[in-house]
C-alpha positions, 0 to 999 in steps of 0.5 A: 729557593735551593733545589733538593739536588743541590741540598743533597750534594751540599749535605754530602760535602759537610759530611765529608768534612766531618768524616775527615775529622772523625777518620775512616774507621768510624765513618765506615761503621756509620756507613754500615748502619745507614746501608742496613737501615736502607736494606730494612726499609727497602725490604719491608716497604711493601709489607708496611705500605699494605698495613701500618702506613694505611693508618697513617697520614703522609706526614706521619709515614715520612716521620716514621721512615726518617726516624727508622733511618736516622735511628739506624745511622745514630746507632751505628755512629754511636757504636764502639766498634771503631773506637780505637785510635787511628794510627798517626803515621797515615794521618793524611790518608786517614783524613782523605779516606774519612772524607770520602766515606763521610761524603758517601754517608752524607749522600746516603742520609740526604738522599734518603730524606729526599726519597722519603719526601718523594714517595710520600708526595712531599707531605710538608707542602707549606715548607717544601714543594715538589720539584717542577717537572723540568727542573734540575731536581726533577731530572736528578731524582734518579741520583737518589741513593735508594733508587741507585742501590735498589735498582730503581723504584721497582728493583729487587734490591740486589745491589743493596744486598751486595753493598751490605756484604762488601761493607761487612767484609771490609769491616771484618777485614780492616777493623 
């Protein structure tokens, strides 16, 4: 069985390869959608847990959270904001930056999936089990992106808000 930590980093590597092919401009727009999805889920989590999630099972809550996250990512990736072709003179640089941003996007998406599994107590127990207490995945749970960007499980989300502002500034300046 593969550990969740290994799966998260493997997914990030596949996204890096895709990002290298797509280019950094398109990947950066995708990053914006993913970060905005994170921010919305993080900010409205306590409200939803006190109302809508009470009516749903853990499986349904996980699926709703993943649908919101993947919907934000898909909407951003389909955006025409960065549709212009990247210049050919910096093809290697474009691929390197695209790979780096794609790696971040893979980390954000795979890490958010792991986070949603974790907070919903691994609802699909017949397919996936919670990591053992002393396992690599259990020790690496602090590397989940929403934990890092949100300032921990009880964090205020300040780092997440700054990340949104930085990404939006980069988009305004460079796209």
